[in-house]
Biopython code that builds the backbone (N, CA, C, O; Angstrom):
import numpy as np
from Bio.PDB.StructureBuilder import StructureBuilder

atoms = [
    (1, "UNK", "N", (0.699, -1.279, -0.201)),
    (1, "UNK", "CA", (0.127, -0.281, -0.337)),
    (1, "UNK", "C", (0.940, 1.283, 0.574)),
    (1, "UNK", "O", (1.287, 1.464, 1.741)),
    (2, "UNK", "N", (0.989, 2.519, -1.202)),
    (2, "UNK", "CA", (1.406, 3.371, -1.050)),
    (2, "UNK", "C", (1.340, 4.535, -0.340)),
    (2, "UNK", "O", (0.244, 5.094, -0.313)),
    (3, "UNK", "N", (2.235, 5.018, 0.227)),
    (3, "UNK", "CA", (1.570, 5.774, 1.583)),
    (3, "UNK", "C", (-0.163, 7.281, 1.279)),
    (3, "UNK", "O", (-1.059, 7.518, 2.090)),
    (4, "UNK", "N", (0.010, 7.834, 0.057)),
    (4, "UNK", "CA", (-1.076, 8.047, -0.269)),
    (4, "UNK", "C", (-2.766, 7.290, 0.162)),
    (4, "UNK", "O", (-3.790, 7.788, 0.629)),
    (5, "UNK", "N", (-2.420, 5.959, -0.247)),
    (5, "UNK", "CA", (-3.497, 5.164, 0.332)),
    (5, "UNK", "C", (-3.694, 4.537, 1.466)),
    (5, "UNK", "O", (-4.594, 3.948, 2.065)),
    (6, "UNK", "N", (-2.534, 4.848, 1.594)),
    (6, "UNK", "CA", (-2.897, 4.808, 2.934)),
    (6, "UNK", "C", (-3.766, 5.394, 3.863)),
    (6, "UNK", "O", (-4.842, 5.061, 4.358)),
    (7, "UNK", "N", (-2.564, 6.933, 4.031)),
    (7, "UNK", "CA", (-3.588, 8.688, 4.302)),
    (7, "UNK", "C", (-5.005, 8.800, 3.952)),
    (7, "UNK", "O", (-5.915, 9.280, 4.628)),
    (8, "UNK", "N", (-5.045, 8.210, 2.638)),
    (8, "UNK", "CA", (-6.815, 8.805, 1.948)),
    (8, "UNK", "C", (-7.755, 7.946, 2.798)),
    (8, "UNK", "O", (-8.959, 8.192, 2.879)),
    (9, "UNK", "N", (-7.135, 6.889, 3.451)),
    (9, "UNK", "CA", (-7.983, 5.369, 4.730)),
    (9, "UNK", "C", (-8.300, 6.222, 5.855)),
    (9, "UNK", "O", (-9.394, 6.584, 6.289)),
    (10, "UNK", "N", (-6.603, 6.579, 6.406)),
    (10, "UNK", "CA", (-6.733, 7.411, 8.127)),
    (10, "UNK", "C", (-7.276, 8.321, 8.259)),
    (10, "UNK", "O", (-7.915, 8.476, 9.300)),
    (11, "UNK", "N", (-7.260, 9.269, 7.315)),
    (11, "UNK", "CA", (-8.464, 10.510, 6.853)),
    (11, "UNK", "C", (-9.335, 10.563, 7.331)),
    (11, "UNK", "O", (-9.776, 10.970, 8.405)),
    (12, "UNK", "N", (-9.873, 9.812, 5.915)),
    (12, "UNK", "CA", (-11.057, 9.463, 5.875)),
    (12, "UNK", "C", (-11.775, 8.757, 7.275)),
    (12, "UNK", "O", (-12.838, 9.322, 7.534)),
    (13, "UNK", "N", (-11.465, 7.753, 8.144)),
    (13, "UNK", "CA", (-12.110, 7.037, 9.088)),
    (13, "UNK", "C", (-11.825, 8.535, 9.536)),
    (13, "UNK", "O", (-12.348, 9.357, 8.783)),
    (14, "UNK", "N", (-10.952, 9.183, 10.836)),
    (14, "UNK", "CA", (-10.577, 10.306, 11.377)),
    (14, "UNK", "C", (-12.391, 10.911, 10.840)),
    (14, "UNK", "O", (-13.447, 10.813, 11.465)),
    (15, "UNK", "N", (-12.140, 11.452, 9.612)),
    (15, "UNK", "CA", (-12.852, 12.381, 9.775)),
    (15, "UNK", "C", (-14.725, 11.334, 9.799)),
    (15, "UNK", "O", (-15.642, 12.090, 9.478)),
    (16, "UNK", "N", (-15.031, 10.374, 10.009)),
    (16, "UNK", "CA", (-16.014, 9.528, 10.236)),
    (16, "UNK", "C", (-17.171, 9.438, 9.276)),
    (16, "UNK", "O", (-18.382, 9.248, 9.391)),
    (17, "UNK", "N", (-16.128, 9.700, 8.042)),
    (17, "UNK", "CA", (-16.780, 9.287, 6.723)),
    (17, "UNK", "C", (-16.900, 7.440, 5.977)),
    (17, "UNK", "O", (-16.118, 6.491, 6.028)),
    (18, "UNK", "N", (-18.619, 7.668, 5.174)),
    (18, "UNK", "CA", (-17.848, 6.958, 4.415)),
    (18, "UNK", "C", (-17.467, 7.070, 3.059)),
    (18, "UNK", "O", (-17.842, 8.137, 2.573)),
    (19, "UNK", "N", (-16.521, 5.944, 1.865)),
    (19, "UNK", "CA", (-16.324, 5.827, 0.307)),
    (19, "UNK", "C", (-17.358, 7.749, -0.510)),
    (19, "UNK", "O", (-16.978, 8.788, -1.049)),
    (20, "UNK", "N", (-19.058, 6.970, 0.042)),
    (20, "UNK", "CA", (-19.877, 7.448, -1.013)),
    (20, "UNK", "C", (-19.966, 8.672, -0.129)),
    (20, "UNK", "O", (-20.799, 9.375, -0.699)),
    (21, "UNK", "N", (-19.539, 9.332, 1.002)),
    (21, "UNK", "CA", (-19.696, 10.404, 1.533)),
    (21, "UNK", "C", (-18.289, 11.443, 0.746)),
    (21, "UNK", "O", (-18.389, 12.435, 0.023)),
    (22, "UNK", "N", (-17.486, 10.977, 1.073)),
    (22, "UNK", "CA", (-16.256, 10.914, 0.525)),
    (22, "UNK", "C", (-16.416, 11.509, -0.861)),
    (22, "UNK", "O", (-16.449, 12.710, -1.131)),
    (23, "UNK", "N", (-16.528, 10.310, -1.838)),
    (23, "UNK", "CA", (-16.936, 10.914, -3.749)),
    (23, "UNK", "C", (-17.935, 12.269, -3.378)),
    (23, "UNK", "O", (-17.434, 13.272, -3.886)),
    (24, "UNK", "N", (-19.035, 12.538, -2.734)),
    (24, "UNK", "CA", (-20.175, 13.520, -2.176)),
    (24, "UNK", "C", (-19.670, 14.551, -2.548)),
    (24, "UNK", "O", (-19.836, 15.354, -3.466)),
    (25, "UNK", "N", (-18.708, 14.361, -1.300)),
    (25, "UNK", "CA", (-17.513, 15.893, -0.794)),
    (25, "UNK", "C", (-16.937, 16.470, -1.755)),
    (25, "UNK", "O", (-17.033, 17.696, -1.824)),
    (26, "UNK", "N", (-16.145, 15.705, -2.805)),
    (26, "UNK", "CA", (-15.632, 15.839, -4.210)),
    (26, "UNK", "C", (-15.831, 16.414, -5.435)),
    (26, "UNK", "O", (-15.172, 17.097, -6.219)),
    (27, "UNK", "N", (-17.381, 15.749, -5.351)),
    (27, "UNK", "CA", (-18.889, 15.632, -6.254)),
    (27, "UNK", "C", (-17.484, 14.852, -7.356)),
    (27, "UNK", "O", (-16.729, 15.496, -8.084)),
    (28, "UNK", "N", (-17.487, 13.544, -7.187)),
    (28, "UNK", "CA", (-16.443, 12.236, -8.049)),
    (28, "UNK", "C", (-17.809, 10.735, -7.812)),
    (28, "UNK", "O", (-18.476, 10.560, -6.793)),
    (29, "UNK", "N", (-17.863, 9.847, -9.149)),
    (29, "UNK", "CA", (-17.634, 9.123, -8.651)),
    (29, "UNK", "C", (-18.041, 7.812, -7.313)),
    (29, "UNK", "O", (-16.904, 7.533, -6.934)),
    (30, "UNK", "N", (-18.420, 7.468, -6.983)),
    (30, "UNK", "CA", (-17.616, 6.833, -5.256)),
    (30, "UNK", "C", (-17.052, 5.527, -5.931)),
    (30, "UNK", "O", (-16.874, 4.552, -5.201)),
    (31, "UNK", "N", (-16.735, 5.432, -7.375)),
    (31, "UNK", "CA", (-16.014, 4.278, -7.821)),
    (31, "UNK", "C", (-15.023, 4.494, -8.293)),
    (31, "UNK", "O", (-14.348, 3.511, -8.599)),
    (32, "UNK", "N", (-14.608, 5.522, -8.505)),
    (32, "UNK", "CA", (-13.703, 7.044, -8.598)),
    (32, "UNK", "C", (-13.187, 6.693, -7.464)),
    (32, "UNK", "O", (-12.158, 6.020, -7.523)),
    (33, "UNK", "N", (-13.647, 6.981, -6.355)),
    (33, "UNK", "CA", (-12.990, 6.923, -4.938)),
    (33, "UNK", "C", (-12.808, 6.388, -4.476)),
    (33, "UNK", "O", (-12.173, 6.645, -3.453)),
    (34, "UNK", "N", (-13.256, 4.934, -4.845)),
    (34, "UNK", "CA", (-12.871, 3.781, -4.129)),
    (34, "UNK", "C", (-11.350, 3.368, -4.798)),
    (34, "UNK", "O", (-10.413, 2.940, -4.124)),
    (35, "UNK", "N", (-11.316, 3.584, -6.227)),
    (35, "UNK", "CA", (-10.159, 3.660, -6.745)),
    (35, "UNK", "C", (-8.919, 4.243, -5.937)),
    (35, "UNK", "O", (-7.958, 3.507, -5.713)),
    (36, "UNK", "N", (-8.931, 5.124, -5.644)),
    (36, "UNK", "CA", (-7.982, 5.646, -5.051)),
    (36, "UNK", "C", (-8.040, 4.823, -3.785)),
    (36, "UNK", "O", (-7.807, 3.697, -4.225)),
    (37, "UNK", "N", (-8.189, 4.713, -2.641)),
    (37, "UNK", "CA", (-8.732, 4.315, -1.087)),
    (37, "UNK", "C", (-7.926, 2.737, -1.708)),
    (37, "UNK", "O", (-7.005, 2.465, -0.938)),
    (38, "UNK", "N", (-8.032, 1.778, -2.756)),
    (38, "UNK", "CA", (-7.707, 0.857, -2.674)),
    (38, "UNK", "C", (-6.633, 0.411, -3.408)),
    (38, "UNK", "O", (-5.931, -0.571, -3.165)),
    (39, "UNK", "N", (-6.535, 1.277, -4.423)),
    (39, "UNK", "CA", (-4.689, 1.085, -5.222)),
    (39, "UNK", "C", (-5.519, 0.251, -6.147)),
    (39, "UNK", "O", (-5.337, -0.934, -5.869)),
    (40, "UNK", "N", (-6.437, 0.419, -7.231)),
    (40, "UNK", "CA", (-6.663, -0.855, -7.930)),
    (40, "UNK", "C", (-5.612, -0.980, -8.825)),
    (40, "UNK", "O", (-4.461, -0.578, -8.993)),
    (41, "UNK", "N", (-6.436, -1.681, -9.328)),
    (41, "UNK", "CA", (-6.082, -2.322, -11.082)),
    (41, "UNK", "C", (-5.412, -1.501, -12.181)),
    (41, "UNK", "O", (-4.426, -1.642, -12.905)),
    (42, "UNK", "N", (-6.655, -0.303, -11.944)),
    (42, "UNK", "CA", (-6.512, 1.272, -13.468)),
    (42, "UNK", "C", (-4.777, 1.752, -12.373)),
    (42, "UNK", "O", (-3.980, 2.337, -13.106)),
    (43, "UNK", "N", (-4.423, 1.627, -11.397)),
    (43, "UNK", "CA", (-3.056, 2.604, -10.158)),
    (43, "UNK", "C", (-4.370, 3.877, -10.610)),
    (43, "UNK", "O", (-3.961, 5.037, -10.662)),
    (44, "UNK", "N", (-5.312, 3.724, -10.801)),
    (44, "UNK", "CA", (-6.147, 5.018, -10.617)),
    (44, "UNK", "C", (-5.692, 5.992, -9.324)),
    (44, "UNK", "O", (-5.856, 5.527, -8.196)),
    (45, "UNK", "N", (-5.072, 7.458, -9.485)),
    (45, "UNK", "CA", (-4.874, 9.274, -8.892)),
    (45, "UNK", "C", (-5.371, 10.125, -9.424)),
    (45, "UNK", "O", (-5.326, 10.392, -10.625)),
    (46, "UNK", "N", (-5.984, 10.734, -8.475)),
    (46, "UNK", "CA", (-6.719, 11.862, -8.384)),
    (46, "UNK", "C", (-5.334, 13.023, -9.694)),
    (46, "UNK", "O", (-4.157, 13.046, -10.054)),
    (47, "UNK", "N", (-6.653, 13.747, -9.876)),
    (47, "UNK", "CA", (-5.899, 15.336, -10.580)),
    (47, "UNK", "C", (-4.987, 15.795, -9.444)),
    (47, "UNK", "O", (-4.486, 15.137, -8.532)),
    (48, "UNK", "N", (-4.889, 17.272, -9.776)),
    (48, "UNK", "CA", (-3.810, 18.014, -9.197)),
    (48, "UNK", "C", (-5.010, 18.764, -8.434)),
    (48, "UNK", "O", (-4.864, 19.121, -7.265)),
    (49, "UNK", "N", (-6.201, 18.988, -9.145)),
    (49, "UNK", "CA", (-7.451, 19.585, -8.943)),
    (49, "UNK", "C", (-8.492, 18.989, -7.595)),
    (49, "UNK", "O", (-8.983, 19.595, -6.643)),
    (50, "UNK", "N", (-8.546, 17.832, -7.926)),
    (50, "UNK", "CA", (-9.537, 16.997, -6.716)),
    (50, "UNK", "C", (-7.872, 16.501, -6.098)),
    (50, "UNK", "O", (-7.559, 15.725, -7.001)),
    (51, "UNK", "N", (-7.029, 16.502, -5.409)),
    (51, "UNK", "CA", (-6.288, 15.718, -4.977)),
    (51, "UNK", "C", (-5.930, 17.003, -3.992)),
    (51, "UNK", "O", (-5.920, 16.762, -2.785)),
    (52, "UNK", "N", (-5.569, 18.660, -4.526)),
    (52, "UNK", "CA", (-6.324, 19.517, -3.774)),
    (52, "UNK", "C", (-7.474, 19.902, -3.245)),
    (52, "UNK", "O", (-7.523, 21.099, -2.959)),
    (53, "UNK", "N", (-8.461, 19.236, -3.013)),
    (53, "UNK", "CA", (-9.882, 19.315, -3.020)),
    (53, "UNK", "C", (-9.818, 18.215, -1.954)),
    (53, "UNK", "O", (-10.077, 18.769, -0.886)),
    (54, "UNK", "N", (-9.623, 17.086, -1.782)),
    (54, "UNK", "CA", (-8.343, 15.941, -0.728)),
    (54, "UNK", "C", (-8.053, 16.698, 0.625)),
    (54, "UNK", "O", (-8.771, 16.702, 1.625)),
    (55, "UNK", "N", (-7.008, 17.251, 0.466)),
    (55, "UNK", "CA", (-6.470, 18.024, 0.904)),
    (55, "UNK", "C", (-6.577, 18.851, 2.022)),
    (55, "UNK", "O", (-5.831, 18.961, 2.995)),
    (56, "UNK", "N", (-8.207, 19.738, 1.572)),
    (56, "UNK", "CA", (-9.136, 20.704, 1.695)),
    (56, "UNK", "C", (-10.055, 20.318, 2.411)),
    (56, "UNK", "O", (-10.692, 21.185, 3.009)),
    (57, "UNK", "N", (-10.436, 18.854, 2.590)),
    (57, "UNK", "CA", (-11.701, 17.834, 3.140)),
    (57, "UNK", "C", (-10.945, 17.669, 4.952)),
    (57, "UNK", "O", (-11.509, 17.732, 6.045)),
    (58, "UNK", "N", (-9.874, 17.505, 4.687)),
    (58, "UNK", "CA", (-9.030, 16.580, 5.370)),
    (58, "UNK", "C", (-8.116, 17.156, 6.490)),
    (58, "UNK", "O", (-7.543, 16.451, 7.321)),
    (59, "UNK", "N", (-8.034, 18.637, 6.418)),
    (59, "UNK", "CA", (-7.771, 20.415, 6.503)),
    (59, "UNK", "C", (-6.508, 19.836, 6.416)),
    (59, "UNK", "O", (-5.785, 20.433, 7.214)),
    (60, "UNK", "N", (-5.727, 18.729, 5.679)),
    (60, "UNK", "CA", (-4.412, 18.578, 5.989)),
    (60, "UNK", "C", (-3.592, 19.245, 4.253)),
    (60, "UNK", "O", (-4.212, 19.430, 3.206)),
    (61, "UNK", "N", (-1.741, 19.523, 4.540)),
    (61, "UNK", "CA", (-1.594, 19.662, 3.207)),
    (61, "UNK", "C", (-0.934, 18.553, 2.267)),
    (61, "UNK", "O", (-0.331, 17.545, 2.635)),
    (62, "UNK", "N", (-1.334, 19.218, 0.247)),
    (62, "UNK", "CA", (-0.480, 17.618, -0.513)),
    (62, "UNK", "C", (0.312, 17.737, -0.912)),
    (62, "UNK", "O", (0.573, 17.797, -2.113)),
    (63, "UNK", "N", (1.451, 17.866, 0.624)),
    (63, "UNK", "CA", (2.623, 16.642, 0.769)),
    (63, "UNK", "C", (2.658, 15.386, 1.620)),
    (63, "UNK", "O", (3.164, 14.264, 1.662)),
    (64, "UNK", "N", (1.709, 16.328, 2.378)),
    (64, "UNK", "CA", (1.460, 15.551, 3.740)),
    (64, "UNK", "C", (0.709, 13.724, 3.088)),
    (64, "UNK", "O", (1.306, 12.700, 3.420)),
    (65, "UNK", "N", (-0.659, 13.639, 2.145)),
    (65, "UNK", "CA", (-1.478, 13.237, 0.989)),
    (65, "UNK", "C", (-0.122, 12.644, 0.540)),
    (65, "UNK", "O", (0.120, 11.858, 1.455)),
    (66, "UNK", "N", (0.599, 12.589, -0.078)),
    (66, "UNK", "CA", (1.881, 12.095, -0.718)),
    (66, "UNK", "C", (2.747, 11.703, 0.121)),
    (66, "UNK", "O", (3.337, 10.713, -0.313)),
    (67, "UNK", "N", (3.170, 12.092, 1.340)),
    (67, "UNK", "CA", (4.796, 11.285, 1.756)),
    (67, "UNK", "C", (5.449, 11.712, 1.871)),
    (67, "UNK", "O", (6.511, 11.229, 2.265)),
    (68, "UNK", "N", (5.156, 13.559, 1.461)),
    (68, "UNK", "CA", (6.083, 14.527, 0.840)),
    (68, "UNK", "C", (6.207, 15.312, 1.996)),
    (68, "UNK", "O", (5.947, 16.497, 1.789)),
    (69, "UNK", "N", (6.635, 14.928, 3.564)),
    (69, "UNK", "CA", (6.776, 15.568, 4.339)),
    (69, "UNK", "C", (8.283, 15.833, 4.839)),
    (69, "UNK", "O", (9.147, 15.196, 4.237)),
    (70, "UNK", "N", (8.672, 16.631, 5.790)),
    (70, "UNK", "CA", (9.682, 16.886, 6.173)),
    (70, "UNK", "C", (9.662, 16.390, 7.909)),
    (70, "UNK", "O", (10.662, 16.553, 8.608)),
]
sb = StructureBuilder()
sb.init_structure("model")
sb.init_model(0)
sb.init_chain("A")
sb.init_seg("    ")
for serial, (resi, resn, name, xyz) in enumerate(atoms, 1):
    if name == "N":
        sb.init_residue(resn, " ", resi, " ")
    sb.init_atom(name, np.array(xyz, "f"), 0.0, 1.0, " ", f" {name:<3s}", serial, name[0])
structure = sb.get_structure()
C-alpha cells in the first residue's frame, strides 16, 4: 500500500465519513474514490484539482497526503 492510499483511508476514518460521502464531497463517482483508496488494477490517482480538494476536506497539505513531508 502506498503512502497516499494509506493516508486517504486513515484521514477518512478520522473524519468518520464513508467512501460514498467522500465521493459526494469531492463531486466524483464513488467508484473513482474507491479506486483511490484501493490503488486498484487501474492504479487510479486523482488529478491535481481533486488532490487539492481532498487535502482541503481533511485539512491537511497535499505534501502530507503524498508522503512528501519533512
